[in-house]
N, C-alpha and C positions, 0 to 999 in steps of 0.2 A: 726219765731213764732215753736214752739214746732206741730208733727205732735202730733194730737191727735189719741191712739190708743184705740178702747172701746170690752172690753172680756166679753160677755155673761155668766152672773152664774145661775145658777138655781140648785134648791136642788137636792141631786146625782151626780154631774158634776163631772169627773174622777181628783184630781186634780193637778196632774203632767202637763195636758191641758191648767189649769189657771194661776200656776205659773210656769212655761218652759219660756216661750213667755216673760213676764215681767224681766224674769229674763236676755233672749239676750238683751233687747232693752237696759235697766241698764247699764251693761258694756259697749254698743257702748260709753251711753254719758262717760262712765269712760274714756274708751281707745280713743276717740276725746276731750275728756275738753271742750265740748259742753254739757249745759245746752237744748240747743233747737233741740233737735234731735227728740225724742218720750216721748210722755205723755200719761199714760199709765191709763184708768179710768176703774173700772170691777162694772159692773153693773146689776143689779138684779130687777123684780117687786117691791119690796120693800127696805130699808132701814133696814131690820133685817136680823142676822148673815144668810150667807149657808151655808149648811150641805154637805160637800162634798161625795164622795163615801167612800174614805180614814175616814171618822169619821171627818178629822177635818175644823173645821167652819172659814167661810173668811168672812171679813167685808165689804161689797158695799160701795162704793166711790160715787154711784148714784142711780137713778131707771132708767128705760125707758125712765117712763115720761119728768125728768128733760133732759134728751138729745133729744126728740124727734125732736128738733129744730135743732142742735148743728150739725155743718160738720164733718164728721167725714173720716179722712184718711183712717183707717184700720179698720176692724171690724172683730173680731175676734170671732171661736163659736164654741167653746168644745163640748165634748159629753157624753154618759152616756150609761152602758151598764149594762143588768141583766143576768145575772148567773144562768142558773134550777140545779136541784139537778142531772142533766144527764149532767154537766159542760158544758152545750151548751151554747154561748154567742148568745145575740141580742140587738140591738142596739136600745136606748130606744128614744122616739120623742113625746113631751109636742105640741100638737097642741097649746097652750096660747103661748110657747115660740117659735113655728117657726115665729105664725104673728107678735110677736114682733122683731124678727130678720129681716123679710120680710121688715117692715116700717122703722130700722135702716139703711139695708142695701142699702134701696135708696137715702138715705143721704150718704153714704160712696164710698169712690174714689176705694177703692177695699175689697171685702170679703174673706176670709181665712179660713176655717173650719179644725179643728185639731182630727187627729182619726173619731172617731164617730159620730164627730159633720155635719160630711159631709153629716147624713142620716138628718140634722134638714134642710141646703139647700135645698136638694133634697125635701124635704115635702115643702118649699117655693116654689119651682119653679125656684131657681138662678143656679140649673145644667142641667135644661133641654137643651137638643141637644151640653152639653159639655161633656168632656175629664174629667174624674173623679178617685182620687184615697182616700180609708180608708183605717181603721185596716181588716189586710188580713182576717181576721174571722166573720167580720161581711158584705164582698164584697158580695157573695150570695146573701145575704139579700139586697143591695141595687139596686143590680141587679135588683132581683126579685121585687121588690115593684114600683122601678122607671124606667121602660124599654128608659123612653125618655132618661136617662143619659149614656153615654160611660165608664161602671167601667171597669177599669187598676186596679188587685191588687198589682201590681207588684212594682210600684216606690216608694219611700218614700215620694216624693211630686210632685204635676203635675200644671204648673201653665195654664189656659186659658183665655186668655183674664186676662177681670180684677178679675177672681176667681181664689182660690188659693185652694188646698184640699192638706191634709196632713195623712200621713199613721200614725200608731199605736205610744202610747208611746213615747220613747225619739225621733222621730223624727219630734215633734213638733219644738226640738231642731235647726234639719236640715230646716225645713220651716223658723223658726225666721230668719236665718241666710241667707235664700234666699231674704228674703225679705228686709233686713240689705242692703243685695250685692244690690237690685234693686233699692235701695235711694240712698246708698251713697257708691257703690263701692267694687270687690271682696276683697279690699286690708284692708279697715274697716271690710268687715265680717269673713275673715280670721284672723286679731288679734283678733277680740271677739271668734274664735272658738278655737284660742289658751289660751284664758283666761278660756274657761271653759275645758281645758285639753283633747277637740275633735278631734278625727283625721281630720285635716285641714277641711275642709266643704265638701259634700258626695256630689255628682250630685245628681241631682232630679231623675234619672233614675236608682239609683243603688236601687237592687232588695230589699223588705222587710224583706225578707227570704233567705237561700243560704244552703248548704248541711251542711256548720258548726254548723248550726243553726235545724239541724232535730233533732228528740226524742233523750236526751242523751241514749248512750248501757246501759246496765246493765251488763255486762261481760268487765274484762279485756283485753280478747284478743282482742274484737271488738275494743274497744277503739285505741289497741296497733296498729291494722289492718290499722284504720281510720288515725292515724296519721301516719303509714306508708305511705300511698298512699299519703297524703300530701305532706308528704320530699319527695318523688319520683314521684311527679304527670307526670314529663319530660320523665321518664324511661318507655320505652316497656312493664308494668307489663301487664303481666295476669292472671287469675281466679287459673292458677297452679302456675305461683310466690306464691299469696298469702296462698292458701295452706300451700304451701313450707316454706314460714317466720312463719306460726300458729303452723305446725308439724301437721297438720290432711287433711285428703285426701279432694279432692276436694268436694264433694258427703256431708261430714261430715261440709264444710265450708258453701256451702247453705246452710244446714239446720239453720246455726248457725245464720247464717245472715238476713235469713227470721223470725227467731224464735222473734232476737233481732232489726231489726229496720226494717223487714216489706218487702224486696227485697231481690231479687239476689246481691251476690257479684259484678257481672260483672254490674250489674244495678246501683250500688252504685259508681261504677270505673266510670261510663260514669258519671253519675251524675257530678262524683268528676271533674271530666276533663272539662263538660261544663259549672261546676261552674269558674275553673280556667281561660277558656278562656275570660269568660263573665268581669271578673275584668280585663284581659289583652284589651278587646274591649273598654272597658270604658275608662280605664288609660292608653293607648298607640294610636300611629298609628304606630303601627305592623303593616305588610301585612300582609293577611292572613296564607300564607307560616309558617310565622315566630311563629301565635299564634299558628296553628296546632301543631308546634315540641314541643314549649316549655311546652304545656299542654297535652302532650301523644298522641297526634295524628298521625296517619302516614300520613295520605293526606288531603291535603283540604277536598277531596270527605269526607271522614271519617268525621271530624268538621261538614262540613256543613249537612248531612246523621242524626247526633247526637244534631243538635240545632233544625234544624226541629222535630225529637222526641220529644224532652226535650221541645222547646217552640214554636214551632209552624211559625219558622222565619228561614229564614237565618244568619249569622253572621255577614254578610253587612246589613242587615235590621236590627240587631239587634245594631247595632255601630251608624248608622243611625239617630235610635229610642233615644237611651239610651246615646249617646257621648256627654259628654258638649263639650260648645261652648266656 
């Protein structure tokens, strides 16, 4: 029989959180040619259409009461946010939804939150004593409101026992692929990833954000320097080298970087090198000496010191934590 996946609906829910996972599950059925993979049911308080945050209305397949006695394989809990006039993001939690999720979770083999849906799980006590993630913009809120939860804002998804939590927006696809891999194997998940035109399947430890995702610069000169750094990351670049490339003085270069990116050229250069090293630690078995040399660090000691400053851990600890098995 197919595995019953229940996705929770409520007014204001993020649309992609609701539609992303079913797309992954339906592609799996197509790839395997087997109709007994997953059966997705959208559940809400009533049978009336639910208006999502995007303004798109979604029609539930069932009400919460109709599923109260059903055995659920996977309960998927999306989230909702509010953005104030100062563009501050805050996760919204409806106590009525929390109570429904708590009841459904008791009948589910596993529970997975998408994006800020982790706040709903936490409010229901389902994350107490567990390590969890959420969208980076609400991670501090989650940690402050639920001290019993070990909040890690960096990974794109985390599994702690039978509870899975995913990061923001498109990470719902990575979380769904991980669920597929857990149920049907890595080969099946990779087949679906190819159909989604995704970069294979990102490991759980891959960061939600990175140097290339920092705020876009407002000047062509800084953009050119950022690309220059990325292309020549293994070279012994210095601030003097960057200034010469930009045809400005070191002092002027520092003023430009601080005004445009909020950091010094040296700080950005180190961040870019740490980012490159993180990627190699996650995706290769290279020795630390090799990682250091290919990412522009003179020595392993320099690599270690940079990791401690940027991430609060050593490269070895980072690899142990985030390298997919």
